N, C-alpha and C positions, 0 to 999 in steps of 0.2 A: 500454476501448471506445475507439476513435477516431471519426472524424466521420459516419461512416456510420449513417445510421438508418431507411432506406426500405426495405420488406421486399421482397426479391425472392425467386423462385421458383426452386427447383431441384429435383433429384429427391431421395424418400427411400431410405435405405438401410436395407435389411432387417437384424432382428437375426439372427446367424449361429445355424444350428441347432444345438439343444444348451445355449444361451445365455440366461439370464432376462433379459427389459428391464425387472423391477420393481425399484426401488431398495430398500434397507432403509428402514424406516421409521425417522423422525426422533428422535436421543436425545432422551430426557426429562431434561436437565442440573438441572430443579429452580431453573429463574432468580428472582431477586428478584421481574422484571418481564415482561414480554413486550410487546414494541411491533410489532402486526401491520400488513401492507402496506393497510391500507384507502385508499381516496380520501384522508380526510383527515390522513393519517398520512404522507403520499407528496408530492413536490415533481419537478418535471422540469427537467432542464436547468440548475441552478445551485445557491446558496448562500445563499438569503436571510437575510439578519440578523434576529433577534429575531421570528423566526416563532412562533407559539403550540408549545410543547414539546407533542411526541407521549407523550414520558413524563419525569419528571421523577425521577432517582436518585440515591442518595447516594455519596459517593466509595467505591470499596473493592465496591460491590454488583456484580450481575451482572444481563445484560438479554438477553433472546433476541428476536431482530430478524428478520423476515420481509423477503426483497427479491424484486421484479420484475425480471428482465430486459425489458430496451426492445425485442427481439425480437418482435414480432409485436402489440405493447400501444401503438403510438406514432404509428402511422399511420390518422389521420381516415376515410380513403378505402376501407378494408378493415376488414371484422369478424375480431376474432381467430379465429372460428372458421373464416372463409373462407381464411385466410392460412394457419393450421395444416393446414387441410383440404387443401390441395394439397401436405402434406408428407406426408399419411396420418396424422396426428394425428386422434383421435378426441375427440370433445367433451366426453367425461368427463375426458380427459389434460388439459383447460386448466384455468389456475389461475382460481379463480371471482375474488381479488382483481385479477389482471389484466385481467378482461374489466371488471369496477369501475371501474379505473383509464382504460380507454378510454371507456366511457362518459361518463366526466367531462370529456374531450380539450376540449368544444367551448367550457367555461366556465374551462378551466385555464388558469393564465399558463405558458409555455414561454420558461425564461429563457436558451436558445438553444442549451442542450448536449442529447445525444440520451439521457441516462441519466434512470433513473428511480431518486429516491433516498428511502428511509425516514430520516424523522426532521424536525426535530432531538430529538436527545437533550439534556437540559438536565443537568448534573451539579452538585449541591449544592456550593457552595463554590470553584468552579471559578472564577478571576480573570486579567484580562489579567496577564501577566509569569509565569503557574503554567504549567506542563506536565501534559499526560493520559498516563498508560499504558494504552493498550487491548490486552490480553491475551485472545486469542484461543483459547476455550476448545474450541469444536467447531463443525463447517460440516457442512449436510447439503444432498442434493438435496432439492428439492421435487417435480420433474416427471423422467421416465427421458429427457431428450433437451434438445440445444442447438444452438444457431445458428452459423455461422462465417460470413464473407463474403470472398469473391476475387475480384477483377477487374484488367483490365489498368492501371485507373487509382486503384485503392486501395492503402492500406497503403504500402510503402515507395516503389511505383511510382507514386504520386500524382503528378499534373501541379503539384499545389501545394504539394511535397514540396521543402523546402530544397537546392539542387545541381539540378533539373531544368532542363534547357536545352531553345529552342526547336530541332528538328530533330533532337533523341533518337528514336532508332527505339524504338516502342512496344513493351511487352512481348507476346509473342504469348500471351495465354491467351484462347482461344477463349470467350466466353458465350453458349451458347445459349439463347435467353429463349422459353421456350413460348409457343405464339400463345396457348391457351386459358389465359395468367396473368393471376391476378388484377390489379385495377388499382393503381396507383401504385408501379409497378417501375422501379427507378432502370437506366437502359441500361448494356450491357457489365458489368452486377456480377452474381455469382451466390452466391446462399446455398444453405449446406449445412447440411441438418438431420441430426446424427448422433443415434442412439438411445444411452444409456448405459446400464450395467445391471451385473451381478455374473456373474462369471467366473472358474472354481475361485478362489473366497470373495474377490476383489477385483473392488472399482469399476472399471470400464473406460468407454472410448470405442470403439465400436465404429468405425471409420474406414471398414474394407472388410473383406470375408469373411476374410483373412488379415493384417489390422491391428487392433491393440486397442493403445490409449493409456491406461495408469494414468490414472484420475481423481486430480486434486490441486487440489481447489475453495478458490478464494480470492476475495476482494472488491478489483474493480479499483480501487474508491472507497471511502477512508474518509476523512473530512475534520472540520476544525471549522469554524466561521463566520471566514472569512476577516478580516483588518483592514478597517475602514471607509476608505472611499474609496480603497482600494487596489486595482488588477484586473489579472491577466494575461492576456492575450489569447492566440490560437492562434497568432499570426506575431508577431514582434519589430514592435515600433512600433502595434500596433493597439489603438484607442482605445476608452474605456470601452463595454459595453453600452449600447444604448437603456435596457434596464430598471434600469440601477445595481445589477444584481446580478451578482456574479462567475459566468460561466456554467463548465460541469462539466467541460468538454473538457481544458484544460490544468492538471497539476499546479501547484503552487505550493511556498510553504511550510508554507502550512495545510492539507498533504497532498494530498487531492483523488485525481484521475485518476493516479495512479501506476502501477498495472498491473505491481506488483512481484509474481511470483509467489510468492516465499519470505514473503509475509504470509499463511501458510496458520496449522493448526491447530498448536500449542505455541510462538506467534511473539509478541512483544509490539512495538506500534507506541509510538512516542514522538510527540506533537506538541504544539508551543506554542500556547497558550491566548490569545485575542485579545480576545475578548467573554465578558461574565458568563455563565456554566453551559458553557462552551466548544462547546456547540450543534452536536452531534455528527451529521454524516449518513453514511449507509454505502449500498452499492448497486454497480452494476456487477459483479453477479456471473457468476462463471466458473468450470465446471466443468474445465478445465485450459487451460495457456498455454504456448507455448514463448518464453523470452526474446526482447523483440525485439516482439513479436506483429505479425509483418511482414506480414500480408494485412489489417490494420487491424484486426482483432477475435480475440478468445480464442475457446471453445468459450462462448456467451454462454447462461447457464442459472440461471435462478433457484434459489438457495439460501436457507436460514435457517443462523442461525449464535447461538452465546452467547458473550459478551463479559464482563470485567470490566473497569471503567474506575475508572481511581485517580487522585485528584487527588494531584500533587506539589509542596506549598503551599510558594511562591516562590522556584521553581526554573525558571529559566529557561533554554531552547534555542533555537535559530534556526531549527529546519527539521528536517522529517519522520528520524527513522532507527528502526532495529529491531535487537532483539536476540532469537536462537535459542538454543537449548542450546548449540549448537556454534559460534556466530559473532556478532560485532557485524555491523551490515550499515549502511553509509553510503550517502548518496544524495545526488548530484550532479544538479541540476536546471537545463537551460537550453534555449533555441531551438537552440543549437548545438552538436551532439554532441561535438565538441572541449571545449568549454568544460564542457559537464557532466561530461567523462570528469576533467579538470584539478579540477573542484570536489570531488569523488567522492577522487581521490587526495589530493588537499591536506588532506580532511579524515581520510583516514587517516591521513597523517603528523601532523597535530596531534593526534589523539589517542593514537598512541605515545608525543609526545613527554608529554603531558600527564599520560597516566594510568600509563605503563609506564617512564616516565624514561629515556627513549632522546634521543638527540641528533636533530638534525634528518637528517645524513644517513645515519646508522644505520636511521633510522624509513625515509627513503624508501628504501634500499635492501631491508628486511623487505617493503614495499610491493610492490618490484617482485618479489619471490622466492617470495611466501609468501600474497600477497591476490589474490584471483581478482575482476577486473573484469565485469561483464556490463552489456550493454545491455539492461534491463528492459523496456523500449519505447521506440520511435525512430518512433511514426505519429501523436502526439498534438500536432504543433507543437512545444510544449516537450517534452525528452525526460529520460528518467532513467537514468543510470547510476547500477549498486549496487557497492559494495566490500566484498565478503566477507573480514572479518577473521575468521583462524580462533583460538578460543579455545586449542586444541590447542599451538600452539606456545609458549605461557607458560607455565611450571611453576606457580607460584603458581596457574593455573586450573584445573589437574588433580587431580582427587580423589587424597586418600590412599590408597595402598596398603595392604591388608590385611596385617600383619605375620604370617609363617607361623611365626615363630621362637618355642620354647615360651618361657612366662614365667619369669623368674630366680626360682630356688629361695632363700628368705631364713630364715637359722638361726632358729628361733624364741625368743623373747625370755622371760628369765627374770625382768625387772624388770614388775611389774605397771603398767600404765599410771595416769599423774597422774590424780586426780579434779580434774573442775574445779567450781568454786563455780556454781549457777546463777545467769545473770545476771536483774536485777530490771528492765532497761532493754527496754522494747517493742521490738522491730524497725522499723526506718525503713519507713514507708510510701512506696512508689513511685508516682509520679504515673503514671497510664495513657499507654500511648502510643498512637498510630494510625501503624500499619507501612505503609509504601509497597511496592509490588512489589520482591522481590528481585532487584536486579540486581549482576554484578559488577563493573560500573563504570558510571561515570555516561555520558551519550549522546555519540553524535560531533557532535550540534547541526547543525552546518552554515553557513557564512556566508550574508550574504542581501546581494545588491546592487542598486543604487538600482532596477533593474529589477523587484525582486519575486520571482526568481528565486532557488533557493534553492542551497546547496553546500559543498564544504567547505573552501575555499582559507583561508588561516588567520590570524594574529593579524596587526595591523598592522604591528607591529615582531617580530621573531623573535629569542628570548632567545639568548645565546651567539655571535650574529652569525658563523654558518658561514662560511667564506670557500669561495668557488664553485670547485668542482674539487677541493679537498682533506680536507673532511671537518673540518677542524681549525678550531678557536675562532679568533676574531679578531673585525677591524672592518669582516666586510662585512655586507650587508641579511640575508643568510641567504636560504633557498629559498623558505619560506611567505611572506616579505615579497615576495621575488621574483615569487609569484604572485598577491598581492594585489590586483595592479592589472591588470585587463584589460581590451582597447579592445571596446565595444560600440556599434556604427554612428559607429566615429570618434571616440568620447569615450573618454578614459579613466574609467573607473568605480570609484573606492574600496569596497572589499568590507567591509563592515560584521562585526567579529569580534564576537558578542554570547557565544561561548563554548558549550561542550559543555552542562555543567549550571554554573550560576553562583549561589550561594547568594544570595538580596538582602538 
């Protein structure tokens, strides 16, 4: 979710005839812990360090987490009942923990972002320099509706968006605010409440009578407590926040407001650890979102999910990355979309060189012909480009094909088998091992600039010295070394390569 936090009224879209608006009951995943979104277990708009844990869990255990969408619960001037009633939502459909959060607003600290986050979750044994793996086991909708915002100056059309120029013609999106709208509306912005439910056995968003979008729930924010004293702003050069706490709007190497729609069930997100216990925050729940999140928000819809969190001890990575059954996902993060793209491409090339033994030239070629790059979100000031590296193009990643040939028939032996004397030496005892989540390769990691943004440009010096324009080995600096210096604000910044996974 982007910067918009104030509620604005729009029309309620009725559920089409023949469809049900009742979502299936949440999955009973039998998690080891359950972190509920009660007022003492949520924070508003930032990632404070060393807050009391909402739950403390062991590495490899599972936790069920409830989240609250900020829509309808973060404006002190209008009650949740009044806000949702404007869309036709009945009081019994409003989350009780959301109402309890709203009632706590007068005494609550707002760190500057619009998001309601559940946490922190402390993971035993997690220390700075480690990596945590967050496996997304299931996600369930908590209410049968969600809210999306549009307007002539929100999302990519915002007047604060990089590239906007004085004199540009405004986008002609008429926003008719009803005269009887409840207080606290933001002029020229319209919010759309969409019902969700089951149609033909599939959960969908009922956008219109003849438009149904399949639900694909995910959390826009999955974060660890950031490095002490390091802050990422919504714009380049923005100073530290007055509270001294990292706000929740821009993503960074700690994860955060990534808004990557692929972080759904079956995906594992990897994040570096900067504070003891990792201190995980989850929130900004979405029912569905398109890449880009161009209007400024997705379908903002409260979710519950079950997660397995595992500490990769002594393993260091420099930024968020993810893995699905079919892809490795790199994430380039920067205020400038071009640089975010370069970071993601550089990380792809680095991954292919390090893990697949390719030359940089051949890796760059494969990145161009086989890897899809998506603008995951372009509305949070700091932007995210994902690189989808397909596993299917690598023979060593394909499952073994079952043989259909009959087994060879062996001639029966007439020689009796040799008899072995029984051993009197007891078998060697194996030390117990703790297994990390199985991954087919270490993470792409990412490089981090002096500005704290994350991405995948590569090692300070490239192996082999690829010669430009030839792909042949030689004395050149190499493609990735050439990418390793970017100009930020007129100053050349060297990007520190900390490796995808570097054992301590």
